[in-house]
N, C-alpha and C positions, 0 to 999 in steps of 0.2 A: 314701726315693725315689727310684722307679723313674725308669732312666736318659732321657732325650728320645727320641725315636723320631727315627728320619734318615731321610726321605723321598726319594725319588728320583723326576726327572721326566722324559718321554721322547714324540717323537710318532716312531708305526712308524706305516709303510709298507703301509696292510693294505684289501683292496679300490679300492684306485686312489684312499686320502685318505688323510689324516694324519691317524692316530690319539692324540691325548692317553690315555697313559696314567702314572698315582706306584705307586709301588711302596714298601714299605713289610713292617719284620720278618724272620723265622724264624721256619722251622716248615712245617708241611703249603700246600700253594700253597690260596689260595681266594682266589678271583673274583668282587669284591662289584661288582653292577647299578644303579647307583642310580636314582631314581624319575624320575617324568613332567614334576617339579618342578626336576630336576638336580639336583647338589648340592652343597653348601659344600665347602671343601677341606678345611677343617679340622673335624672331629666328635671330643664323649668319646670314641663307638663305635668307631670305625677306631682311635684311638690304640689299646685296648682290643684288640681284634679284631689289631693291628701286634705285641702282646704275647706271639702264640700262633701266631699265624698268618705264610707269609709273603704280604702283601694287597696284592692288584692292584686296582689301583682306573681304570677308564678312565672316559671320559666319552664317553655315546652318541656317533656319528657322528651330524653336525647337531646337539646339546648341547656349551655349553662351550665350550673351546678345541677341541674334536676338529674337522677340517673337514666340512661339510656337503657329503652327497652327493647331486646333483642326480637321480641314478636310481633309490635307494634307494624300495622302496615300502609294505612290511612290515614287519609284526615281528619274520617269520622272515624277513626279508632282512637286520637286524641281529642276528639269532642267528645266521648263518653266518658273518656278518665275525667272531663273537667266537670260534666252532668255527675259524676261520682264524689268530685273535689265537693263542689256547692250542695251534695247531699250530706254528704261528711260534715259540711261548719252551717248547715242548717238555713241556708241561703241562699234554697233552692230561686225565689223567686230574684235573687239581683240582677241588676243592671249589666248590660255589656257592653263592653268599648275593645272592639278588635282593629286592630291596625296593618290593613295588606295582606297578610297569608293569614295572620288573627282575626283577621274580619270572618275568611273562608271559615274558619276555626267557630266564629262567635257566630254565623248563619248556619251549620251544620247542629249545633247547638239548640238554636231557636224553633229549627225543621224538627229536631227530636221532643222535643217540651213546648207545643208551638203560644200556650198561655201565660206561660212562667216568667220567662224576664219581663221588669218592668218596663225595658227600654232595651230596645238595640239600637249601638249604634257603631256605623261601620265605614271605615276610612281607608279609601280606595282599596276595596277588596277584592284581591283574590280569587277564584272560584266557580266564575264564568266566565265564555271563551269571548271577548271582545265580537264583537260584529265588527270593527275592521280595526285592522292591525293584528298585532301578538303580543302578548304577557312578553317581556325580557327572556331568554333561556339567560342563565345564570351562567351554563356552562363552556357558554360562547364565551365571556369574557370574564378578565379578571376579579380575584374578591375586590381590588379597591373602585377598581369601575365598577362592578353591578355594584357597592354600597353610593358611591358619587350621583349613581343616574337616578338615584331616591331624590335628590336635590337638583331644584332649578338655581338655586344660588349659593354656588358652590361654599362662601363663605359662611354656609348656614353646616353644611356638610364639615368646614376646618373647626368649627366652635363646638364641634360634640367629637370629632377622633382627632385633630390635628391634620394639619395638613401632611406630614408622613406617620399614617396610623399605625400604632407599636406592634412589634412581633408576636406578642400577646395575644391584639385586638386580628389582625389576620391569620391565628390559629384558631381563635373561635368565631370568624366567620367560617374556615374551614371546616368548622365540628357543624357547623349549621346547617352549612348544603350538603354536608352528606347526609344528614337527617333528614333535608327535603327531597332532594331526591330518591330516598325511601319511602317516603309519604306518598309524595307527588311528581312523579314524575311521567306516569303513563296511565292519561293523559298531562301534560302539563302542566301544573298550576292551576286548573280547572275540574272541575265535574259535570258529568254526563246527566247526573242523576237530580242532583241541589236544586237547577232550575224547575224542576216538578215539583220538589216538595216547600218551596219556600212561600206558597201560594196559601197556606194555614195557618202562619204565622201572625199571629193576632196584635203582639206589641206595638206600639207605635214605634217607628224606627226614622231613623236618622242616616243620612249615605252621606258622605262628604267626598270630597275630591280633591283635589290639588288640579287645574287649569291644563299646568306645564308636566303631566305625571311621564316618566318616559320610563316605566317602569309594568304598570296597566294602561292600557288604553282607557282615555276617555268615553269613548264609545260605548265599555262597557256601565258605564253608569244609566245609564236608560235600561239596559236589560237588568239589572238591578233593581231599579225604582219599579220599573212593568211586573218583577217578578212577587216583590213584597208591595201585599193590601195598605199598609198603612204608614208606607214609606216617604218623606220629605227627602228631597235634593240639595246640597248646598257645593256649588263649586267654588274656588280660592283663588281668585287670580296672582299671580307670579306667584305659584307654589309649585312642588314636585310633590312626587307620591309618600315622603315621610313627614306626611302635615304637624304629627306632635313633635317632630325635633326644628321643623323649618318655621310654622307658624306657629308655637305653642298658645299664646292669647287670643290668637281666632279660636285656638281648637277646643280652649276651657273657656270664652265666652260662649259658642256655640254649642256642646257639653251641655255645660250646665242651664242655660237656656230653653235647652230643649229639656232636661229634664225634672228643671223648677224647681232649683235647689240654689240659686244664686242669693 
């Protein structure tokens, strides 16, 4: 049986706010950027990644237990704050793993410092407008329905959140939603400038997409692959938007193989 993973938690002063950061594991540094719905503290995917990497798992400013910045108004602001975090930690070359909305943040970070990340790994990223269909508008559905839409297999959703998510979880989703609207409302969940800036990214790039993604249409995958010169695209069958929660073993296999740390 594998040894348990020891997590360390701290609050770091970044951009005039207290940023919650959890760290675990040893190996090449990997910054994991969570979804627009926040993140559970513990997931099998995180445990698996921490056995191969020094895992850095912050909570975005204004999400979870990180302080809410009154001044922040764009996803690019968020990305700059994370560049600051990596500089503060002396880990500017850390690999980036962005999940959905966090994939957009990771891509913005990579566009700012094209040669810095060891690898860029994006899982169903928001940030580019799909060629067909629209990114699911969370303002039009309930918190639970939006979270459920991220899963092809509803049993996987219930394994993480339960059949009836708790009141605390609903409050957490509401807090996340308010911050999403502040940072990514117009245009909704995509950037008009990012597609023009990704061509400079020099880092090897892995783009993962659940073939049954109902949040970000799969039509966006080709746009991402075309925009990033070092990108390879992998589609996961029978999987929705939340790959790390629905197919954690598949995510771990693809990420460790791509980063060559298996």
